[in-house]
N, CA, C and O atoms as a printed pandas DataFrame, in Angstrom:
     atom_number atom_name residue_name chain_id  residue_number  x_coord  y_coord  z_coord
0              1         N          UNK        A               1    0.818   -1.186    0.000
1              2        CA          UNK        A               1    0.000    0.000    0.000
2              3         C          UNK        A               1    0.859    1.245    0.000
3              4         O          UNK        A               1    1.745    1.413    0.838
4              5         N          UNK        A               2    0.588    2.089   -0.928
5              6        CA          UNK        A               2    1.322    3.341   -0.968
6              7         C          UNK        A               2    0.345    4.470   -0.680
7              8         O          UNK        A               2   -0.809    4.438   -1.107
8              9         N          UNK        A               3    0.805    5.419    0.016
9             10        CA          UNK        A               3   -0.031    6.587    0.287
10            11         C          UNK        A               3    0.484    7.749   -0.539
11            12         O          UNK        A               3    1.688    7.967   -0.669
12            13         N          UNK        A               4   -0.447    8.475   -1.080
13            14        CA          UNK        A               4   -0.069    9.654   -1.851
14            15         C          UNK        A               4   -0.531   10.877   -1.093
15            16         O          UNK        A               4   -1.511   10.823   -0.349
16            17         N          UNK        A               5    0.141   11.930   -1.272
17            18        CA          UNK        A               5   -0.216   13.189   -0.622
18            19         C          UNK        A               5   -1.142   13.979   -1.534
19            20         O          UNK        A               5   -0.720   14.895   -2.239
20            21         N          UNK        A               6   -2.405   13.604   -1.505
21            22        CA          UNK        A               6   -3.395   14.304   -2.306
22            23         C          UNK        A               6   -4.038   15.389   -1.443
23            24         O          UNK        A               6   -4.267   15.185   -0.250
24            25         N          UNK        A               7   -4.324   16.525   -2.040
25            26        CA          UNK        A               7   -4.975   17.582   -1.264
26            27         C          UNK        A               7   -6.387   17.170   -0.888
27            28         O          UNK        A               7   -7.070   16.461   -1.626
28            29         N          UNK        A               8   -6.803   17.636    0.283
29            30        CA          UNK        A               8   -8.172   17.340    0.735
30            31         C          UNK        A               8   -9.139   18.285    0.043
31            32         O          UNK        A               8   -8.844   19.468   -0.124
32            33         N          UNK        A               9  -10.275   17.776   -0.355
33            34        CA          UNK        A               9  -11.259   18.562   -1.084
34            35         C          UNK        A               9  -12.459   18.953   -0.228
35            36         O          UNK        A               9  -13.428   19.511   -0.742
36            37         N          UNK        A              10  -12.404   18.671    1.057
37            38        CA          UNK        A              10  -13.559   19.010    1.882
38            39         C          UNK        A              10  -13.393   20.422    2.451
39            40         O          UNK        A              10  -12.425   20.722    3.151
40            41         N          UNK        A              11  -14.348   21.262    2.135
41            42        CA          UNK        A              11  -14.354   22.640    2.605
42            43         C          UNK        A              11  -15.578   22.794    3.503
43            44         O          UNK        A              11  -16.694   22.454    3.109
44            45         N          UNK        A              12  -15.364   23.302    4.694
45            46        CA          UNK        A              12  -16.502   23.461    5.587
46            47         C          UNK        A              12  -17.401   24.582    5.091
47            48         O          UNK        A              12  -16.951   25.498    4.402
48            49         N          UNK        A              13  -18.669   24.499    5.447
49            50        CA          UNK        A              13  -19.646   25.500    5.011
50            51         C          UNK        A              13  -19.294   26.870    5.573
51            52         O          UNK        A              13  -19.517   27.884    4.911
52            53         N          UNK        A              14  -18.753   26.914    6.771
53            54        CA          UNK        A              14  -18.387   28.191    7.369
54            55         C          UNK        A              14  -17.338   28.929    6.560
55            56         O          UNK        A              14  -17.447   30.137    6.349
56            57         N          UNK        A              15  -16.308   28.197    6.099
57            58        CA          UNK        A              15  -15.277   28.835    5.298
58            59         C          UNK        A              15  -15.821   29.281    3.942
59            60         O          UNK        A              15  -15.415   30.314    3.409
60            61         N          UNK        A              16  -16.737   28.497    3.394
61            62        CA          UNK        A              16  -17.335   28.860    2.112
62            63         C          UNK        A              16  -18.129   30.150    2.238
63            64         O          UNK        A              16  -17.992   31.051    1.410
64            65         N          UNK        A              17  -18.958   30.243    3.270
65            66        CA          UNK        A              17  -19.764   31.447    3.483
66            67         C          UNK        A              17  -18.868   32.647    3.768
67            68         O          UNK        A              17  -19.105   33.737    3.249
68            69         N          UNK        A              18  -17.836   32.449    4.595
69            70        CA          UNK        A              18  -16.908   33.544    4.885
70            71         C          UNK        A              18  -16.219   34.027    3.607
71            72         O          UNK        A              18  -16.052   35.230    3.408
72            73         N          UNK        A              19  -15.826   33.107    2.757
73            74        CA          UNK        A              19  -15.194   33.486    1.493
74            75         C          UNK        A              19  -16.130   34.248    0.581
75            76         O          UNK        A              19  -15.732   35.222   -0.058
76            77         N          UNK        A              20  -17.384   33.802    0.520
77            78        CA          UNK        A              20  -18.375   34.510   -0.301
78            79         C          UNK        A              20  -18.614   35.916    0.219
79            80         O          UNK        A              20  -18.646   36.869   -0.559
80            81         N          UNK        A              21  -18.783   36.054    1.532
81            82        CA          UNK        A              21  -19.010   37.379    2.110
82            83         C          UNK        A              21  -17.819   38.299    1.877
83            84         O          UNK        A              21  -17.988   39.474    1.549
84            85         N          UNK        A              22  -16.630   37.769    2.044
85            86        CA          UNK        A              22  -15.431   38.568    1.807
86            87         C          UNK        A              22  -15.349   38.980    0.339
87            88         O          UNK        A              22  -14.951   40.103    0.030
88            89         N          UNK        A              23  -15.718   38.089   -0.550
89            90        CA          UNK        A              23  -15.718   38.416   -1.977
90            91         C          UNK        A              23  -16.732   39.491   -2.323
91            92         O          UNK        A              23  -16.437   40.395   -3.105
92            93         N          UNK        A              24  -17.927   39.401   -1.745
93            94        CA          UNK        A              24  -18.946   40.429   -1.974
94            95         C          UNK        A              24  -18.481   41.774   -1.433
95            96         O          UNK        A              24  -18.655   42.804   -2.085
96            97         N          UNK        A              25  -17.891   41.765   -0.246
97            98        CA          UNK        A              25  -17.401   43.002    0.355
98            99         C          UNK        A              25  -16.301   43.623   -0.506
99           100         O          UNK        A              25  -16.334   44.821   -0.785
100          101         N          UNK        A              26  -15.350   42.829   -0.916
101          102        CA          UNK        A              26  -14.262   43.318   -1.759
102          103         C          UNK        A              26  -14.806   43.847   -3.087
103          104         O          UNK        A              26  -14.389   44.908   -3.552
104          105         N          UNK        A              27  -15.726   43.114   -3.691
105          106        CA          UNK        A              27  -16.315   43.559   -4.956
106          107         C          UNK        A              27  -17.076   44.862   -4.806
107          108         O          UNK        A              27  -17.021   45.719   -5.688
108          109         N          UNK        A              28  -17.784   45.021   -3.698
109          110        CA          UNK        A              28  -18.506   46.269   -3.455
110          111         C          UNK        A              28  -17.576   47.450   -3.297
111          112         O          UNK        A              28  -17.832   48.529   -3.831
112          113         N          UNK        A              29  -16.491   47.246   -2.560
113          114        CA          UNK        A              29  -15.519   48.329   -2.373
114          115         C          UNK        A              29  -14.882   48.704   -3.706
115          116         O          UNK        A              29  -14.746   49.888   -4.015
116          117         N          UNK        A              30  -14.500   47.729   -4.480
117          118        CA          UNK        A              30  -13.900   48.007   -5.786
118          119         C          UNK        A              30  -14.903   48.726   -6.685
119          120         O          UNK        A              30  -14.533   49.663   -7.393
120          121         N          UNK        A              31  -16.152   48.307   -6.668
121          122        CA          UNK        A              31  -17.171   48.953   -7.497
122          123         C          UNK        A              31  -17.359   50.414   -7.082
123          124         O          UNK        A              31  -17.474   51.291   -7.937
124          125         N          UNK        A              32  -17.391   50.677   -5.767
125          126        CA          UNK        A              32  -17.549   52.058   -5.314
126          127         C          UNK        A              32  -16.345   52.917   -5.684
127          128         O          UNK        A              32  -16.499   54.097   -5.996
128          129         N          UNK        A              33  -15.167   52.342   -5.653
129          130        CA          UNK        A              33  -13.974   53.110   -5.992
130          131         C          UNK        A              33  -13.869   53.382   -7.489
131          132         O          UNK        A              33  -13.254   54.369   -7.894
132          133         N          UNK        A              34  -14.451   52.537   -8.302
133          134        CA          UNK        A              34  -14.324   52.698   -9.747
134          135         C          UNK        A              34  -15.527   53.379  -10.378
135          136         O          UNK        A              34  -15.570   53.532  -11.599
136          137         N          UNK        A              35  -16.500   53.788   -9.585
137          138        CA          UNK        A              35  -17.700   54.423  -10.120
138          139         C          UNK        A              35  -17.327   55.793  -10.717
139          140         O          UNK        A              35  -16.496   56.503  -10.152
140          141         N          UNK        A              36  -17.929   56.162  -11.842
141          142        CA          UNK        A              36  -17.534   57.404  -12.511
142          143         C          UNK        A              36  -18.206   58.661  -11.943
143          144         O          UNK        A              36  -18.288   59.672  -12.639
144          145         N          UNK        A              37  -18.687   58.619  -10.698
145          146        CA          UNK        A              37  -19.325   59.775  -10.072
146          147         C          UNK        A              37  -18.486   60.241   -8.893
147          148         O          UNK        A              37  -17.597   59.537   -8.414
148          149         N          UNK        A              38  -18.795   61.440   -8.446
149          150        CA          UNK        A              38  -18.131   61.933   -7.244
150          151         C          UNK        A              38  -18.704   61.222   -6.025
151          152         O          UNK        A              38  -19.750   60.579   -6.108
152          153         N          UNK        A              39  -18.022   61.339   -4.906
153          154        CA          UNK        A              39  -18.491   60.702   -3.678
154          155         C          UNK        A              39  -19.838   61.233   -3.234
155          156         O          UNK        A              39  -20.683   60.471   -2.764
156          157         N          UNK        A              40  -20.046   62.536   -3.380
157          158        CA          UNK        A              40  -21.316   63.141   -2.977
158          159         C          UNK        A              40  -22.461   62.604   -3.827
159          160         O          UNK        A              40  -23.515   62.249   -3.300
160          161         N          UNK        A              41  -22.259   62.544   -5.129
161          162        CA          UNK        A              41  -23.308   62.037   -6.018
162          163         C          UNK        A              41  -23.591   60.567   -5.729
163          164         O          UNK        A              41  -24.745   60.139   -5.769
164          165         N          UNK        A              42  -22.558   59.800   -5.442
165          166        CA          UNK        A              42  -22.742   58.383   -5.129
166          167         C          UNK        A              42  -23.514   58.222   -3.825
167          168         O          UNK        A              42  -24.415   57.388   -3.737
168          169         N          UNK        A              43  -23.165   59.017   -2.810
169          170        CA          UNK        A              43  -23.888   58.938   -1.534
170          171         C          UNK        A              43  -25.348   59.314   -1.708
171          172         O          UNK        A              43  -26.223   58.694   -1.104
172          173         N          UNK        A              44  -25.626   60.330   -2.530
173          174        CA          UNK        A              44  -27.012   60.731   -2.783
174          175         C          UNK        A              44  -27.776   59.612   -3.476
175          176         O          UNK        A              44  -28.931   59.351   -3.139
176          177         N          UNK        A              45  -27.146   58.949   -4.440
177          178        CA          UNK        A              45  -27.809   57.856   -5.132
178          179         C          UNK        A              45  -28.063   56.691   -4.186
179          180         O          UNK        A              45  -29.133   56.083   -4.225
180          181         N          UNK        A              46  -27.088   56.373   -3.334
181          182        CA          UNK        A              46  -27.263   55.294   -2.364
182          183         C          UNK        A              46  -28.394   55.641   -1.403
183          184         O          UNK        A              46  -29.206   54.781   -1.063
184          185         N          UNK        A              47  -28.452   56.896   -0.965
185          186        CA          UNK        A              47  -29.520   57.321   -0.047
186          187         C          UNK        A              47  -30.888   57.228   -0.724
187          188         O          UNK        A              47  -31.856   56.795   -0.099
188          189         N          UNK        A              48  -30.978   57.625   -1.985
189          190        CA          UNK        A              48  -32.242   57.527   -2.712
190          191         C          UNK        A              48  -32.665   56.076   -2.895
191          192         O          UNK        A              48  -33.842   55.746   -2.751
192          193         N          UNK        A              49  -31.714   55.214   -3.208
193          194        CA          UNK        A              49  -32.019   53.793   -3.363
194          195         C          UNK        A              49  -32.476   53.197   -2.049
195          196         O          UNK        A              49  -33.422   52.410   -2.017
196          197         N          UNK        A              50  -31.809   53.566   -0.962
197          198        CA          UNK        A              50  -32.201   53.064    0.360
198          199         C          UNK        A              50  -33.606   53.534    0.715
199          200         O          UNK        A              50  -34.388   52.767    1.276
200          201         N          UNK        A              51  -33.934   54.772    0.401
201          202        CA          UNK        A              51  -35.279   55.297    0.677
202          203         C          UNK        A              51  -36.324   54.551   -0.143
203          204         O          UNK        A              51  -37.404   54.240    0.360
204          205         N          UNK        A              52  -36.009   54.263   -1.396
205          206        CA          UNK        A              52  -36.933   53.513   -2.249
206          207         C          UNK        A              52  -37.171   52.117   -1.687
207          208         O          UNK        A              52  -38.309   51.653   -1.624
208          209         N          UNK        A              53  -36.102   51.453   -1.283
209          210        CA          UNK        A              53  -36.222   50.111   -0.710
210          211         C          UNK        A              53  -37.039   50.169    0.579
211          212         O          UNK        A              53  -37.900   49.319    0.807
212          213         N          UNK        A              54  -36.768   51.180    1.434
213          214        CA          UNK        A              54  -37.491   51.311    2.703
214          215         C          UNK        A              54  -38.982   51.528    2.454
215          216         O          UNK        A              54  -39.813   50.923    3.131
216          217         N          UNK        A              55  -39.330   52.380    1.495
217          218        CA          UNK        A              55  -40.740   52.633    1.225
218          219         C          UNK        A              55  -41.434   51.392    0.658
219          220         O          UNK        A              55  -42.604   51.147    0.952
220          221         N          UNK        A              56  -40.718   50.612   -0.151
221          222        CA          UNK        A              56  -41.318   49.384   -0.684
222          223         C          UNK        A              56  -41.523   48.346    0.409
223          224         O          UNK        A              56  -42.533   47.642    0.420
224          225         N          UNK        A              57  -40.567   48.250    1.328
225          226        CA          UNK        A              57  -40.708   47.312    2.442
226          227         C          UNK        A              57  -41.872   47.731    3.332
227          228         O          UNK        A              57  -42.657   46.890    3.768
228          229         N          UNK        A              58  -41.986   49.036    3.603
229          230        CA          UNK        A              58  -43.091   49.518    4.430
230          231         C          UNK        A              58  -44.440   49.289    3.758
231          232         O          UNK        A              58  -45.444   49.079    4.440
232          233         N          UNK        A              59  -44.472   49.329    2.422
233          234        CA          UNK        A              59  -45.719   49.090    1.712
234          235         C          UNK        A              59  -46.148   47.630    1.837
235          236         O          UNK        A              59  -47.342   47.331    1.837
236          237         N          UNK        A              60  -45.186   46.731    1.942
237          238        CA          UNK        A              60  -45.490   45.305    2.029
238          239         C          UNK        A              60  -45.789   44.891    3.467
239          240         O          UNK        A              60  -46.702   44.105    3.717
240          241         N          UNK        A              61  -45.017   45.423    4.405
241          242        CA          UNK        A              61  -45.161   45.052    5.812
242          243         C          UNK        A              61  -45.868   46.178    6.533
243          244         O          UNK        A              61  -45.347   47.292    6.582
244          245         N          UNK        A              62  -47.042   45.923    7.096
245          246        CA          UNK        A              62  -47.735   46.996    7.822
246          247         C          UNK        A              62  -46.911   47.447    9.022
247          248         O          UNK        A              62  -46.275   46.639    9.700
248          249         N          UNK        A              63  -46.936   48.753    9.269
249          250        CA          UNK        A              63  -46.118   49.298   10.339
250          251         C          UNK        A              63  -46.616   48.838   11.706
251          252         O          UNK        A              63  -45.806   48.523   12.577
252          253         N          UNK        A              64  -47.919   48.795   11.908
253          254        CA          UNK        A              64  -48.471   48.378   13.192
254          255         C          UNK        A              64  -49.823   47.719   12.930
255          256         O          UNK        A              64  -50.824   48.405   12.722
256          257         N          UNK        A              65  -49.847   46.410   12.940
257          258        CA          UNK        A              65  -51.067   45.675   12.598
258          259         C          UNK        A              65  -52.191   45.970   13.587
259          260         O          UNK        A              65  -53.353   46.030   13.186
260          261         N          UNK        A              66  -51.876   46.154   14.865
261          262        CA          UNK        A              66  -52.905   46.427   15.865
262          263         C          UNK        A              66  -53.537   47.790   15.615
263          264         O          UNK        A              66  -54.761   47.921   15.645
264          265         N          UNK        A              67  -52.714   48.801   15.370
265          266        CA          UNK        A              67  -53.240   50.138   15.107
266          267         C          UNK        A              67  -54.090   50.146   13.836
267          268         O          UNK        A              67  -55.137   50.791   13.784
268          269         N          UNK        A              68  -53.626   49.421   12.810
269          270        CA          UNK        A              68  -54.409   49.344   11.570
270          271         C          UNK        A              68  -55.759   48.674   11.823
271          272         O          UNK        A              68  -56.786   49.116   11.307
272          273         N          UNK        A              69  -55.750   47.619   12.610
273          274        CA          UNK        A              69  -56.996   46.926   12.931
274          275         C          UNK        A              69  -57.946   47.803   13.718
275          276         O          UNK        A              69  -59.149   47.808   13.453
276          277         N          UNK        A              70  -57.421   48.547   14.687
277          278        CA          UNK        A              70  -58.261   49.462   15.466
278          279         C          UNK        A              70  -58.856   50.550   14.577
279          280         O          UNK        A              70  -60.031   50.890   14.713
280          281         N          UNK        A              71  -58.052   51.094   13.672
281          282        CA          UNK        A              71  -58.551   52.129   12.765
282          283         C          UNK        A              71  -59.657   51.577   11.874
283          284         O          UNK        A              71  -60.662   52.250   11.642
284          285         N          UNK        A              72  -59.479   50.355   11.375
285          286        CA          UNK        A              72  -60.522   49.734   10.549
286          287         C          UNK        A              72  -61.798   49.521   11.352
287          288         O          UNK        A              72  -62.898   49.761   10.855
288          289         N          UNK        A              73  -61.647   49.069   12.596
289          290        CA          UNK        A              73  -62.818   48.848   13.456
290          291         C          UNK        A              73  -63.560   50.133   13.762
291          292         O          UNK        A              73  -64.790   50.160   13.732
292          293         N          UNK        A              74  -62.826   51.206   14.057
293          294        CA          UNK        A              74  -63.459   52.494   14.328
294          295         C          UNK        A              74  -64.194   53.014   13.105
295          296         O          UNK        A              74  -65.293   53.554   13.222
296          297         N          UNK        A              75  -63.587   52.852   11.920
297          298        CA          UNK        A              75  -64.248   53.297   10.686
298          299         C          UNK        A              75  -65.526   52.502   10.455
299          300         O          UNK        A              75  -66.538   53.066   10.041
300          301         N          UNK        A              76  -65.489   51.206   10.716
301          302        CA          UNK        A              76  -66.688   50.381   10.549
302          303         C          UNK        A              76  -67.765   50.791   11.545
303          304         O          UNK        A              76  -68.946   50.823   11.200
304          305         N          UNK        A              77  -67.370   51.106   12.778
305          306        CA          UNK        A              77  -68.340   51.539   13.791
306          307         C          UNK        A              77  -68.967   52.871   13.395
307          308         O          UNK        A              77  -70.172   53.057   13.567
308          309         N          UNK        A              78  -68.174   53.797   12.871
309          310        CA          UNK        A              78  -68.731   55.087   12.428
310          311         C          UNK        A              78  -69.714   54.894   11.281
311          312         O          UNK        A              78  -70.768   55.530   11.246
312          313         N          UNK        A              79  -69.365   54.010   10.340
313          314        CA          UNK        A              79  -70.290   53.741    9.231
314          315         C          UNK        A              79  -71.595   53.152    9.741
315          316         O          UNK        A              79  -72.673   53.541    9.291
316          317         N          UNK        A              80  -71.502   52.222   10.670
317          318        CA          UNK        A              80  -72.716   51.582   11.200
318          319         C          UNK        A              80  -73.571   52.557   11.983
319          320         O          UNK        A              80  -74.797   52.538   11.870
320          321         N          UNK        A              81  -72.923   53.430   12.795
321          322        CA          UNK        A              81  -73.676   54.453   13.542
322          323         C          UNK        A              81  -74.378   55.385   12.561
323          324         O          UNK        A              81  -75.515   55.794   12.799
324          325         N          UNK        A              82  -73.702   55.724   11.451
325          326        CA          UNK        A              82  -74.306   56.585   10.450
326          327         C          UNK        A              82  -75.504   55.894    9.805
327          328         O          UNK        A              82  -76.527   56.533    9.560
328          329         N          UNK        A              83  -75.386   54.601    9.531
329          330        CA          UNK        A              83  -76.491   53.843    8.934
330          331         C          UNK        A              83  -77.697   53.804    9.862
331          332         O          UNK        A              83  -78.838   53.838    9.400
332          333         N          UNK        A              84  -77.452   53.733   11.161
333          334        CA          UNK        A              84  -78.525   53.632   12.150
334          335         C          UNK        A              84  -79.050   55.014   12.546
335          336         O          UNK        A              84  -80.020   55.106   13.299
336          337         N          UNK        A              85  -78.432   56.081   12.058
337          338        CA          UNK        A              85  -78.847   57.424   12.402
338          339         C          UNK        A              85  -78.487   57.828   13.817
339          340         O          UNK        A              85  -79.200   58.621   14.432
340          341         N          UNK        A              86  -77.400   57.301   14.342
341          342        CA          UNK        A              86  -76.978   57.597   15.712
342          343         C          UNK        A              86  -75.806   58.570   15.752
343          344         O          UNK        A              86  -75.044   58.574   16.719
344          345         N          UNK        A              87  -75.653   59.382   14.734
345          346        CA          UNK        A              87  -74.535   60.321   14.742
346          347         C          UNK        A              87  -74.736   61.353   15.837
347          348         O          UNK        A              87  -75.838   61.874   16.009
348          349         N          UNK        A              88  -73.696   61.645   16.565
349          350        CA          UNK        A              88  -73.799   62.647   17.639
350          351         C          UNK        A              88  -72.982   63.861   17.324
351          352         O          UNK        A              88  -72.950   64.805   18.113
């Protein structure tokens, strides 16, 4: 029996994820450094993009489900009182 010194091919998931994150970070930094805009213009664009993303997330996820439910209930109660002629 002879043993050969072959490299091991098993890579743990932790190292793989760390490598991917490091690659994304490095790529982002390089992209920001090579962008053909000034730093101020780039920051403004990033801020606008972040605001757009935030508004889209807020549109999908209600800010306060309990408050929304209470507002809907109060509106329904006002409509019903109006239908019954109990407006005060």
